[in-house]
NUVONU-251954 format. One record per residue (C-alpha): residue number from 1; residue in three letters; x negated, y negated, z. Coordinates in steps of 0.05 Angstrom, whole numbers. Last residue first. Example, Ala and Ser with C-alpha at 12.3 -4.5 7.8 and 13.67 -1.06 7.14 Angstrom:
# NUVONU-251954
<rec nr="2" rest="Ser" c1="-273" c2="21" c3="143"/>
<rec nr="1" rest="Ala" c1="-246" c2="90" c3="156"/>
END
This chain:
# NUVONU-251954
<rec nr="217" rest="Unk" c1="-87" c2="5" c3="614"/>
<rec nr="216" rest="Unk" c1="-91" c2="-17" c3="543"/>
<rec nr="215" rest="Unk" c1="-154" c2="-54" c3="526"/>
<rec nr="214" rest="Unk" c1="-163" c2="-129" c3="515"/>
<rec nr="213" rest="Unk" c1="-215" c2="-144" c3="462"/>
<rec nr="212" rest="Unk" c1="-284" c2="-172" c3="480"/>
<rec nr="211" rest="Unk" c1="-303" c2="-245" c3="482"/>
<rec nr="210" rest="Unk" c1="-376" c2="-266" c3="475"/>
<rec nr="209" rest="Unk" c1="-413" c2="-334" c3="480"/>
<rec nr="208" rest="Unk" c1="-351" c2="-365" c3="511"/>
<rec nr="207" rest="Unk" c1="-303" c2="-423" c3="499"/>
<rec nr="206" rest="Unk" c1="-268" c2="-456" c3="559"/>
<rec nr="205" rest="Unk" c1="-197" c2="-481" c3="556"/>
<rec nr="204" rest="Unk" c1="-175" c2="-409" c3="560"/>
<rec nr="203" rest="Unk" c1="-121" c2="-366" c3="529"/>
<rec nr="202" rest="Unk" c1="-117" c2="-406" c3="465"/>
<rec nr="201" rest="Unk" c1="-47" c2="-416" c3="438"/>
<rec nr="200" rest="Unk" c1="-26" c2="-394" c3="368"/>
<rec nr="199" rest="Unk" c1="41" c2="-366" c3="389"/>
<rec nr="198" rest="Unk" c1="17" c2="-295" c3="383"/>
<rec nr="197" rest="Unk" c1="-39" c2="-307" c3="432"/>
<rec nr="196" rest="Unk" c1="-110" c2="-331" c3="418"/>
<rec nr="195" rest="Unk" c1="-173" c2="-310" c3="455"/>
<rec nr="194" rest="Unk" c1="-239" c2="-347" c3="458"/>
<rec nr="193" rest="Unk" c1="-308" c2="-345" c3="426"/>
<rec nr="192" rest="Unk" c1="-365" c2="-392" c3="410"/>
<rec nr="191" rest="Unk" c1="-403" c2="-379" c3="345"/>
<rec nr="190" rest="Unk" c1="-407" c2="-454" c3="327"/>
<rec nr="189" rest="Unk" c1="-362" c2="-437" c3="268"/>
<rec nr="188" rest="Unk" c1="-309" c2="-411" c3="316"/>
<rec nr="187" rest="Unk" c1="-298" c2="-340" c3="338"/>
<rec nr="186" rest="Unk" c1="-230" c2="-310" c3="355"/>
<rec nr="185" rest="Unk" c1="-210" c2="-253" c3="401"/>
<rec nr="184" rest="Unk" c1="-139" c2="-228" c3="394"/>
<rec nr="183" rest="Unk" c1="-85" c2="-227" c3="447"/>
<rec nr="182" rest="Unk" c1="-17" c2="-193" c3="456"/>
<rec nr="181" rest="Unk" c1="-41" c2="-129" c3="488"/>
<rec nr="180" rest="Unk" c1="-89" c2="-119" c3="431"/>
<rec nr="179" rest="Unk" c1="-88" c2="-162" c3="369"/>
<rec nr="178" rest="Unk" c1="-142" c2="-149" c3="318"/>
<rec nr="177" rest="Unk" c1="-207" c2="-186" c3="318"/>
<rec nr="176" rest="Unk" c1="-230" c2="-254" c3="292"/>
<rec nr="175" rest="Unk" c1="-288" c2="-286" c3="255"/>
<rec nr="174" rest="Unk" c1="-312" c2="-354" c3="231"/>
<rec nr="173" rest="Unk" c1="-243" c2="-382" c3="246"/>
<rec nr="172" rest="Unk" c1="-190" c2="-426" c3="214"/>
<rec nr="171" rest="Unk" c1="-156" c2="-475" c3="260"/>
<rec nr="170" rest="Unk" c1="-83" c2="-494" c3="251"/>
<rec nr="169" rest="Unk" c1="-67" c2="-425" c3="278"/>
<rec nr="168" rest="Unk" c1="-15" c2="-372" c3="262"/>
<rec nr="167" rest="Unk" c1="-4" c2="-378" c3="187"/>
<rec nr="166" rest="Unk" c1="70" c2="-365" c3="173"/>
<rec nr="165" rest="Unk" c1="92" c2="-316" c3="119"/>
<rec nr="164" rest="Unk" c1="151" c2="-288" c3="157"/>
<rec nr="163" rest="Unk" c1="114" c2="-223" c3="170"/>
<rec nr="162" rest="Unk" c1="59" c2="-261" c3="207"/>
<rec nr="161" rest="Unk" c1="-7" c2="-289" c3="181"/>
<rec nr="160" rest="Unk" c1="-72" c2="-292" c3="220"/>
<rec nr="159" rest="Unk" c1="-134" c2="-334" c3="205"/>
<rec nr="158" rest="Unk" c1="-203" c2="-325" c3="176"/>
<rec nr="157" rest="Unk" c1="-256" c2="-368" c3="142"/>
<rec nr="156" rest="Unk" c1="-295" c2="-339" c3="83"/>
<rec nr="155" rest="Unk" c1="-291" c2="-404" c3="42"/>
<rec nr="154" rest="Unk" c1="-246" c2="-366" c3="-7"/>
<rec nr="153" rest="Unk" c1="-197" c2="-356" c3="50"/>
<rec nr="152" rest="Unk" c1="-191" c2="-294" c3="93"/>
<rec nr="151" rest="Unk" c1="-127" c2="-263" c3="120"/>
<rec nr="150" rest="Unk" c1="-117" c2="-221" c3="183"/>
<rec nr="149" rest="Unk" c1="-49" c2="-190" c3="191"/>
<rec nr="148" rest="Unk" c1="2" c2="-201" c3="246"/>
<rec nr="147" rest="Unk" c1="62" c2="-164" c3="275"/>
<rec nr="146" rest="Unk" c1="24" c2="-120" c3="325"/>
<rec nr="145" rest="Unk" c1="-24" c2="-99" c3="269"/>
<rec nr="144" rest="Unk" c1="-11" c2="-114" c3="196"/>
<rec nr="143" rest="Unk" c1="-61" c2="-90" c3="144"/>
<rec nr="142" rest="Unk" c1="-119" c2="-135" c3="124"/>
<rec nr="141" rest="Unk" c1="-123" c2="-190" c3="71"/>
<rec nr="140" rest="Unk" c1="-182" c2="-215" c3="28"/>
<rec nr="139" rest="Unk" c1="-201" c2="-276" c3="-13"/>
<rec nr="138" rest="Unk" c1="-129" c2="-300" c3="-6"/>
<rec nr="137" rest="Unk" c1="-73" c2="-319" c3="-52"/>
<rec nr="136" rest="Unk" c1="-30" c2="-379" c3="-31"/>
<rec nr="135" rest="Unk" c1="46" c2="-379" c3="-36"/>
<rec nr="134" rest="Unk" c1="51" c2="-327" c3="19"/>
<rec nr="133" rest="Unk" c1="90" c2="-262" c3="29"/>
<rec nr="132" rest="Unk" c1="100" c2="-247" c3="-44"/>
<rec nr="131" rest="Unk" c1="169" c2="-221" c3="-63"/>
<rec nr="130" rest="Unk" c1="178" c2="-156" c3="-100"/>
<rec nr="129" rest="Unk" c1="239" c2="-132" c3="-60"/>
<rec nr="128" rest="Unk" c1="197" c2="-82" c3="-21"/>
<rec nr="127" rest="Unk" c1="150" c2="-137" c3="3"/>
<rec nr="126" rest="Unk" c1="86" c2="-161" c3="-30"/>
<rec nr="125" rest="Unk" c1="23" c2="-183" c3="7"/>
<rec nr="124" rest="Unk" c1="-32" c2="-225" c3="-24"/>
<rec nr="123" rest="Unk" c1="-102" c2="-217" c3="-51"/>
<rec nr="122" rest="Unk" c1="-149" c2="-252" c3="-100"/>
<rec nr="121" rest="Unk" c1="-192" c2="-212" c3="-148"/>
<rec nr="120" rest="Unk" c1="-177" c2="-256" c3="-208"/>
<rec nr="119" rest="Unk" c1="-140" c2="-197" c3="-238"/>
<rec nr="118" rest="Unk" c1="-92" c2="-200" c3="-179"/>
<rec nr="117" rest="Unk" c1="-98" c2="-156" c3="-117"/>
<rec nr="116" rest="Unk" c1="-39" c2="-128" c3="-78"/>
<rec nr="115" rest="Unk" c1="-31" c2="-109" c3="-5"/>
<rec nr="114" rest="Unk" c1="34" c2="-75" c3="12"/>
<rec nr="113" rest="Unk" c1="88" c2="-99" c3="61"/>
<rec nr="112" rest="Unk" c1="146" c2="-68" c3="100"/>
<rec nr="111" rest="Unk" c1="105" c2="-45" c3="160"/>
<rec nr="110" rest="Unk" c1="58" c2="-7" c3="114"/>
<rec nr="109" rest="Unk" c1="67" c2="0" c3="39"/>
<rec nr="108" rest="Unk" c1="11" c2="34" c3="0"/>
<rec nr="107" rest="Unk" c1="-47" c2="-7" c3="-29"/>
<rec nr="106" rest="Unk" c1="-54" c2="-43" c3="-95"/>
<rec nr="105" rest="Unk" c1="-110" c2="-62" c3="-144"/>
<rec nr="104" rest="Unk" c1="-118" c2="-100" c3="-209"/>
<rec nr="103" rest="Unk" c1="-44" c2="-117" c3="-209"/>
<rec nr="102" rest="Unk" c1="15" c2="-118" c3="-255"/>
<rec nr="101" rest="Unk" c1="64" c2="-176" c3="-248"/>
<rec nr="100" rest="Unk" c1="139" c2="-167" c3="-260"/>
<rec nr="99" rest="Unk" c1="140" c2="-130" c3="-195"/>
<rec nr="98" rest="Unk" c1="176" c2="-68" c3="-167"/>
<rec nr="97" rest="Unk" c1="182" c2="-23" c3="-228"/>
<rec nr="96" rest="Unk" c1="249" c2="14" c3="-222"/>
<rec nr="95" rest="Unk" c1="253" c2="89" c3="-230"/>
<rec nr="94" rest="Unk" c1="308" c2="98" c3="-178"/>
<rec nr="93" rest="Unk" c1="258" c2="127" c3="-128"/>
<rec nr="92" rest="Unk" c1="217" c2="63" c3="-131"/>
<rec nr="91" rest="Unk" c1="157" c2="47" c3="-175"/>
<rec nr="90" rest="Unk" c1="99" c2="4" c3="-154"/>
<rec nr="89" rest="Unk" c1="48" c2="-31" c3="-199"/>
<rec nr="88" rest="Unk" c1="-23" c2="-22" c3="-224"/>
<rec nr="87" rest="Unk" c1="-67" c2="-46" c3="-280"/>
<rec nr="86" rest="Unk" c1="-117" c2="1" c3="-314"/>
<rec nr="85" rest="Unk" c1="-99" c2="-22" c3="-385"/>
<rec nr="84" rest="Unk" c1="-67" c2="46" c3="-396"/>
<rec nr="83" rest="Unk" c1="-18" c2="33" c3="-340"/>
<rec nr="82" rest="Unk" c1="-26" c2="56" c3="-267"/>
<rec nr="81" rest="Unk" c1="31" c2="76" c3="-220"/>
<rec nr="80" rest="Unk" c1="33" c2="72" c3="-144"/>
<rec nr="79" rest="Unk" c1="92" c2="104" c3="-110"/>
<rec nr="78" rest="Unk" c1="147" c2="74" c3="-68"/>
<rec nr="77" rest="Unk" c1="197" c2="97" c3="-14"/>
<rec nr="76" rest="Unk" c1="151" c2="97" c3="47"/>
<rec nr="75" rest="Unk" c1="99" c2="137" c3="9"/>
<rec nr="74" rest="Unk" c1="109" c2="170" c3="-58"/>
<rec nr="73" rest="Unk" c1="49" c2="205" c3="-89"/>
<rec nr="72" rest="Unk" c1="6" c2="174" c3="-144"/>
<rec nr="71" rest="Unk" c1="15" c2="163" c3="-218"/>
<rec nr="70" rest="Unk" c1="-35" c2="158" c3="-275"/>
<rec nr="69" rest="Unk" c1="-38" c2="132" c3="-347"/>
<rec nr="68" rest="Unk" c1="37" c2="122" c3="-344"/>
<rec nr="67" rest="Unk" c1="100" c2="146" c3="-380"/>
<rec nr="66" rest="Unk" c1="159" c2="99" c3="-385"/>
<rec nr="65" rest="Unk" c1="230" c2="124" c3="-385"/>
<rec nr="64" rest="Unk" c1="220" c2="138" c3="-311"/>
<rec nr="63" rest="Unk" c1="242" c2="191" c3="-261"/>
<rec nr="62" rest="Unk" c1="242" c2="255" c3="-303"/>
<rec nr="61" rest="Unk" c1="300" c2="298" c3="-279"/>
<rec nr="60" rest="Unk" c1="289" c2="371" c3="-257"/>
<rec nr="59" rest="Unk" c1="340" c2="369" c3="-200"/>
<rec nr="58" rest="Unk" c1="284" c2="366" c3="-148"/>
<rec nr="57" rest="Unk" c1="256" c2="303" c3="-180"/>
<rec nr="56" rest="Unk" c1="202" c2="296" c3="-233"/>
<rec nr="55" rest="Unk" c1="151" c2="240" c3="-235"/>
<rec nr="54" rest="Unk" c1="110" c2="213" c3="-293"/>
<rec nr="53" rest="Unk" c1="42" c2="220" c3="-325"/>
<rec nr="52" rest="Unk" c1="8" c2="211" c3="-392"/>
<rec nr="51" rest="Unk" c1="-49" c2="257" c3="-412"/>
<rec nr="50" rest="Unk" c1="-23" c2="272" c3="-482"/>
<rec nr="49" rest="Unk" c1="-8" c2="343" c3="-460"/>
<rec nr="48" rest="Unk" c1="40" c2="318" c3="-407"/>
<rec nr="47" rest="Unk" c1="26" c2="305" c3="-333"/>
<rec nr="46" rest="Unk" c1="74" c2="314" c3="-275"/>
<rec nr="45" rest="Unk" c1="78" c2="281" c3="-207"/>
<rec nr="44" rest="Unk" c1="126" c2="309" c3="-156"/>
<rec nr="43" rest="Unk" c1="187" c2="275" c3="-124"/>
<rec nr="42" rest="Unk" c1="232" c2="285" c3="-64"/>
<rec nr="41" rest="Unk" c1="191" c2="249" c3="-12"/>
<rec nr="40" rest="Unk" c1="130" c2="289" c3="-31"/>
<rec nr="39" rest="Unk" c1="134" c2="348" c3="-80"/>
<rec nr="38" rest="Unk" c1="65" c2="374" c3="-97"/>
<rec nr="37" rest="Unk" c1="29" c2="356" c3="-161"/>
<rec nr="36" rest="Unk" c1="37" c2="381" c3="-233"/>
<rec nr="35" rest="Unk" c1="-11" c2="391" c3="-291"/>
<rec nr="34" rest="Unk" c1="-10" c2="403" c3="-366"/>
<rec nr="33" rest="Unk" c1="66" c2="409" c3="-363"/>
<rec nr="32" rest="Unk" c1="120" c2="458" c3="-383"/>
<rec nr="31" rest="Unk" c1="188" c2="431" c3="-403"/>
<rec nr="30" rest="Unk" c1="254" c2="467" c3="-388"/>
<rec nr="29" rest="Unk" c1="244" c2="444" c3="-316"/>
<rec nr="28" rest="Unk" c1="257" c2="472" c3="-247"/>
<rec nr="27" rest="Unk" c1="245" c2="545" c3="-262"/>
<rec nr="26" rest="Unk" c1="290" c2="592" c3="-223"/>
<rec nr="25" rest="Unk" c1="261" c2="647" c3="-178"/>
<rec nr="24" rest="Unk" c1="312" c2="639" c3="-123"/>
<rec nr="23" rest="Unk" c1="261" c2="604" c3="-78"/>
<rec nr="22" rest="Unk" c1="249" c2="551" c3="-131"/>
<rec nr="21" rest="Unk" c1="197" c2="552" c3="-187"/>
<rec nr="20" rest="Unk" c1="159" c2="493" c3="-212"/>
<rec nr="19" rest="Unk" c1="123" c2="486" c3="-279"/>
<rec nr="18" rest="Unk" c1="52" c2="487" c3="-305"/>
<rec nr="17" rest="Unk" c1="15" c2="502" c3="-369"/>
<rec nr="16" rest="Unk" c1="-49" c2="542" c3="-368"/>
<rec nr="15" rest="Unk" c1="-30" c2="584" c3="-430"/>
<rec nr="14" rest="Unk" c1="-27" c2="644" c3="-383"/>
<rec nr="13" rest="Unk" c1="28" c2="608" c3="-344"/>
<rec nr="12" rest="Unk" c1="18" c2="566" c3="-281"/>
<rec nr="11" rest="Unk" c1="66" c2="561" c3="-223"/>
<rec nr="10" rest="Unk" c1="79" c2="503" c3="-175"/>
<rec nr="9" rest="Unk" c1="122" c2="518" c3="-114"/>
<rec nr="8" rest="Unk" c1="189" c2="487" c3="-97"/>
<rec nr="7" rest="Unk" c1="233" c2="479" c3="-35"/>
<rec nr="6" rest="Unk" c1="203" c2="415" c3="-6"/>
<rec nr="5" rest="Unk" c1="133" c2="447" c3="-12"/>
<rec nr="4" rest="Unk" c1="123" c2="520" c3="-29"/>
<rec nr="3" rest="Unk" c1="50" c2="542" c3="-33"/>
<rec nr="2" rest="Unk" c1="13" c2="552" c3="-98"/>
<rec nr="1" rest="Unk" c1="-9" c2="616" c3="-132"/>
END
């Protein structure tokens, strides 16, 4: 037996096929599935006998006309889906695929953006309208923190990007930390350190051997 979640519980017949039952004892779907997941944000994953996956809503409707190699739970309005060629995209709650491009790797949405990786292993951010944050793809990108995300170029140098797609500093750094209390520590190629604020200004005219993060308090 499975627990109720968002008003439905999964049930399995003797033939090992699954469905959902509501609190009045009614089955959700006329179709029985090889596997089902829990309801999250109004949708649950279902898998057919051919191994392909989709989502079902709380009215028993299948979300997409297309069935996928795999699907993942909804988070912040979107779910990750994987095609048979092992490329990924996002699907919304209306069944729309977010991007015309399919990706080698994707992460969930946070702060309005998700990290996406192309087949050439370069990274960018995509917003919920399918727009890329920056016209250049990066060697790596981190999640946003205090309005900025760390991005790394192919030469392994780092900078910050904001949600408007602007690079913070004219200088690219050997290393940098997250923002805390409005400042982030940065390290130049000569391994000297300083702090940078959210306007791209250095805190000190002097560069130091070590610079620790500001702590709340």
